[in-house]
Each structure stands twice: as structure tokens, then as C-alpha cells.
C-alpha positions in Angstrom: -3.4 -31.7 -1.7 -4.9 -32.5 1.7 -4.1 -29.1 3.1 -5.7 -27.3 0.1 -8.9 -29.3 0.5 -9.0 -28.5 4.2 -8.5 -24.8 3.3 -11.4 -25.0 0.9 -13.6 -26.5 3.5 -12.5 -24.0 6.1 -13.2 -21.2 3.6 -16.8 -22.3 3.3 -17.2 -22.9 7.0 -15.8 -19.5 7.9 -17.9 -17.8 5.3 -21.0 -19.4 6.7 -20.0 -18.3 10.3 -19.5 -14.7 9.0 -22.8 -14.9 7.2 -24.6 -15.7 10.4 -22.8 -13.0 12.4 -23.5 -10.4 9.7 -27.2 -11.4 9.4 -27.7 -11.2 13.2 -25.9 -7.8 13.5 -27.4 -6.4 10.3 -28.0 -2.6 10.5 -27.2 -2.5 14.2 -23.5 -2.4 13.1 -23.5 -2.1 9.3 -25.2 1.3 8.8 -24.2 4.8 8.0 -22.6 6.7 10.9 -22.6 3.8 13.2 -19.6 3.9 15.6 -19.5 0.1 15.8 -18.6 0.0 12.1 -15.2 1.6 12.7 -14.6 -0.7 15.7 -15.2 -3.6 13.3 -12.8 -2.2 10.7 -10.0 -1.6 13.3 -10.7 -4.9 15.0 -10.0 -6.7 11.7 -6.3 -6.4 12.2 -5.9 -8.3 15.6 -8.6 -10.7 14.3 -6.5 -11.3 11.2 -3.4 -12.0 13.3 -5.3 -14.4 15.6 -7.1 -16.0 12.6 -3.7 -16.8 10.9 -2.4 -18.6 14.1 -5.7 -20.5 14.6 -5.7 -21.6 11.0 -2.1 -22.8 11.3 -3.0 -24.9 14.3 -6.1 -26.3 12.6 -4.2 -27.1 9.4 -1.2 -28.4 11.4 1.5 -27.0 9.0 4.5 -24.8 9.6 3.7 -21.0 9.5 6.1 -20.6 6.7 3.8 -22.8 4.5 0.6 -21.0 5.3 0.4 -18.4 2.5 -1.3 -20.8 0.0 -4.0 -22.0 2.5 -4.7 -18.5 3.6 -5.1 -17.3 0.0 -7.5 -20.3 -0.7 -9.5 -19.5 2.4 -9.8 -15.8 1.3 -10.7 -16.6 -2.3 -13.5 -19.0 -1.2 -14.9 -16.6 1.2 -14.8 -13.7 -1.3 -16.4 -15.9 -4.0 -19.2 -17.0 -1.7 -19.8 -13.3 -0.7 -20.0 -12.2 -4.3 -22.4 -15.1 -5.1 -24.5 -14.4 -2.1 -24.9 -10.7 -2.8 -25.7 -11.3 -6.4 -28.1 -14.1 -6.2 -29.5 -14.5 -2.7 -30.6 -12.4 0.2 -28.6 -14.3 2.8 -27.2 -11.1 4.3 -30.7 -9.6 4.5 -32.3 -6.9 2.5 -31.7 -3.3 3.1 -29.2 -0.4 3.2 -26.9 -2.3 5.5 -26.0 -4.6 2.7 -23.8 -1.8 1.2 -21.9 -1.5 4.4 -21.7 -5.3 4.8 -20.4 -5.7 1.3 -17.7 -3.0 1.9 -16.6 -4.8 5.1 -16.5 -8.1 3.2 -14.1 -6.6 0.7 -12.0 -5.1 3.6 -11.7 -8.0 5.9 -10.1 -10.6 3.6 -7.6 -8.1 2.4 -6.6 -7.3 6.0 -6.5 -11.0 6.9 -4.3 -11.7 3.9 -2.0 -8.8 4.8 -1.7 -10.0 8.4 -1.0 -13.5 7.2 1.7 -12.3 4.8 3.5 -10.3 7.5 3.4 -13.3 9.9 4.4 -15.8 7.3 7.3 -13.6 6.0 8.5 -13.2 9.6 8.3 -17.0 10.1 10.4 -17.5 7.0 13.0 -15.0 8.1 13.4 -16.7 11.5 13.3 -20.3 10.2 16.3 -22.5 11.1 17.1 -22.9 7.3 17.6 -19.2 6.9 19.7 -18.9 10.1 22.4 -21.0 8.5 23.0 -18.6 5.6 
């Protein structure tokens, strides 16, 4: 249960950090036709890989056991984004909110996909599976 509680706390913390970043960047990145927007979308893949490894170190569990914590992290972040967009103006007010919201749907999906690939690879190369 301790790992799940840590994952919940990290989900809130990471959501808050992303909130600050998106608030600061605002329409300078999240706007129609902005070339930085595609950079953020593409950059999500290496960030997702790095994020998975960093979370594994923070949670101090084997990579093969990281799926549940990564799902919890993503769920918390997505829930907080949904709540924030519906009931607050944490991300700011303006057209950039649409692009921010789209990115906030994209990024957790990519992070989970990266985590799934890394975790499956770790399971395939685990010593337990090498004996089969």
C-alpha cells in the first residue's frame, strides 16, 4: 500500500509542477500554429521514458512492478486536469486552454505507453523468465 500512496502523492506533485509550467508558458507555446507545440508533442516520448526511470528510482521498486504506480500517477494527474479545467482558471483564461487541454490528454497517454513498453521489456529480461 505504501507504493500506491507515494504514487498518489507524486501524481499530485507532478500535476502541480505541470500546472506551473503550463501557466508560465501559456500562449507562447500552446497556441494555434505555434511551432513549439509540435516540439512539445514529440518531446513527450523521451520525457515519458525518462519519467518512468525517475519514478522507478523515487519509488524504489523493480521496473517490472511499475505499471500500477504509473497508472495511478496518470489517473491522478488526469483527474486534477479535468477538475481544474472545469472549476478553476488555474491554467489561465484564453484560447491557449484548448491547446493545453489537448496536450494534457496526449501526455499521460504517451507516458503510459512508454512505461508499458519499458515495464514489459523489464519483465521479459527478468531472471525469473530466463529460467523458463
